[in-house]
MIDRENMI-283265 format. One line per field, with one value per residue (C-alpha): residue in three letters; z, y, x. Coordinates in steps of 0.25 Angstrom, whole numbers, plus 5000, padded with zeros to 4 digits. Each point is the difference from the previous one (the first is absolute). Example, Ala and Ser with C-alpha at 12.3 -4.5 7.8 and 13.67 -1.06 7.14 Angstrom:
BEGIN
residu = [ALA_SER]
w = [5031_4998]
v = [4982_5014]
u = [5049_5006]
REM end
This chain:
BEGIN
residu = [MET_SER_ALA_ALA_GLY_ASP_ALA_ARG_TRP_LEU_ARG_GLU_ALA_ILE_ALA_LEU_SER_ARG_SER_CYS_PRO_PRO_SER_ARG_THR_ALA_PHE_SER_VAL_GLY_ALA_VAL_VAL_VAL_GLY_ALA_GLY_GLY_THR_VAL_LEU_ALA_THR_GLY_TYR_SER_ARG_GLU_THR_SER_PRO_HIS_ASP_HIS_ALA_GLU_GLU_ALA_ALA_LEU_GLY_LYS_LEU_ALA_PRO_GLY_ASP_PRO_ARG_LEU_ARG_THR_ALA_THR_LEU_TYR_SER_SER_LEU_GLU_PRO_CYS_THR_ARG_ARG_ALA_SER_ARG_PRO_VAL_SER_CYS_THR_GLN_LEU_ILE_LEU_ALA_ALA_GLY_ILE_PRO_GLU_VAL_VAL_PHE_ALA_TRP_ARG_GLU_PRO_LEU_LEU_PHE_ALA_ASP_CYS_ASP_GLY_ALA_GLU_ARG_LEU_ARG_ALA_ALA_GLY_VAL_ALA_VAL_ARG_GLU_VAL_PRO_GLY_LEU_SER_GLY_GLY_VAL_ARG_GLU_VAL_ASN_ALA_HIS_LEU_LEU_ARG]
w = [5449_4989_4988_4993_5013_4999_4985_5003_5013_4993_4987_5010_5008_4984_4998_5012_4998_4986_5008_5004_4996_4993_5007_4995_5013_5003_4995_5000_5008_5004_5012_5006_5013_4998_5015_5000_4995_4988_5005_4994_5013_4995_4988_4995_4992_4999_5000_5008_5007_5002_4990_5007_5004_4995_4996_5012_5010_4994_5002_5013_5004_4997_5011_5015_5008_5007_4990_5003_4986_4993_5008_4990_4988_4985_4996_4985_4995_4984_5001_5013_5013_5003_5011_4998_4998_5000_5002_5013_5012_4997_4988_4996_5006_5011_5000_5000_5006_5012_4995_5000_4987_4999_4986_4987_4984_4990_4985_4997_5008_5001_4989_5005_4996_5014_5009_5003_5007_5005_5007_4996_5005_5014_4998_5001_5009_5011_4997_4991_4989_4985_4986_4988_4988_4989_4988_5005_5001_4986_5005_5010_4991_4990_5010_5005_4984_5003_5008_4994_4987]
v = [5384_5003_5003_4988_4991_5011_4995_4982_5000_5010_4991_4988_5007_5002_4984_4998_5010_4990_4988_5009_4995_5014_5006_5013_5006_5000_5001_4987_5003_4994_5001_4999_5002_4996_5000_5010_4989_4999_4987_4999_4998_5001_5002_5002_5005_5005_4986_4991_4995_5007_5007_5014_5000_5012_4993_5007_4993_4986_5005_5004_4990_4990_5008_4998_5013_5007_4991_5010_4999_5006_5017_4998_4991_5008_4997_4999_5001_5001_5011_5010_4997_5001_5012_4996_4985_4999_4982_5003_5010_5002_5005_4994_5013_5000_4982_5007_5011_4990_4990_5008_5002_5011_5003_4994_5000_5000_5001_5005_5009_4994_5008_5008_4986_4994_5010_5011_4995_5010_4988_5008_5010_4993_4996_5009_5009_4987_5000_4988_5001_4998_4999_5000_4993_5005_4996_4983_5004_4994_4986_5004_5008_4989_4989_5011_5005_4989_5010_5013_5000]
u = [5482_5006_4989_5005_4994_4989_4999_5001_4989_4990_5002_4997_4991_4990_5003_4993_4990_4996_4996_4988_4987_4991_4992_4991_5001_5016_5012_5011_5010_5014_5005_5017_5004_5017_5008_5010_5012_4991_4994_4986_4990_4988_4992_4984_4989_4989_4990_5009_4991_4987_4993_5000_5016_5011_5014_5006_4991_5004_5012_5003_4988_5011_5009_4997_4997_5012_5011_5012_5004_4990_5007_5008_4994_4994_4988_4999_4984_4995_4993_5001_4994_4983_4995_4985_4994_4985_5004_5006_5003_5014_5008_5012_5009_4992_5009_5012_5000_4997_5009_5011_5006_5009_5001_4989_5003_4989_4999_4985_4993_4985_4991_4988_4992_4995_5005_5006_5015_5009_5010_5012_4999_4993_5013_5013_4989_5003_5016_5000_5009_4990_5006_4992_5007_4990_5010_4995_4984_4997_5001_4989_4990_5001_4996_4989_4994_4988_4997_5006_4991]
REM end
């Protein structure tokens, strides 16, 4: 995807994060899974259907396991995918790897507030192409400003 395409889909993920029910103990995150042809396959946001939902988990949960489109898809997340969770046994990084998604783009690295996250490094080590677009991180920090004070 081009830099303009990455920015477009990350802005969509950030917009989705504004739909998250507020929480004092979790980030508000949005995710968009985009197929190879530029078609949105699924979207999700934190706490979409359960207080424990993560955005990537919510989006991937809308797709059938083994969906062949995931093998050429890109997952856009406003925040770096998690590697540790208190609420569920499987992290978003593990879900992305299990789905076979080859590319992940995010705007902001998870700060050391709730967990020590190394999702970008774990995804890269597993062969996933990972791009960070820090120029859009301001929007993510704005949505989560209540946690950063």
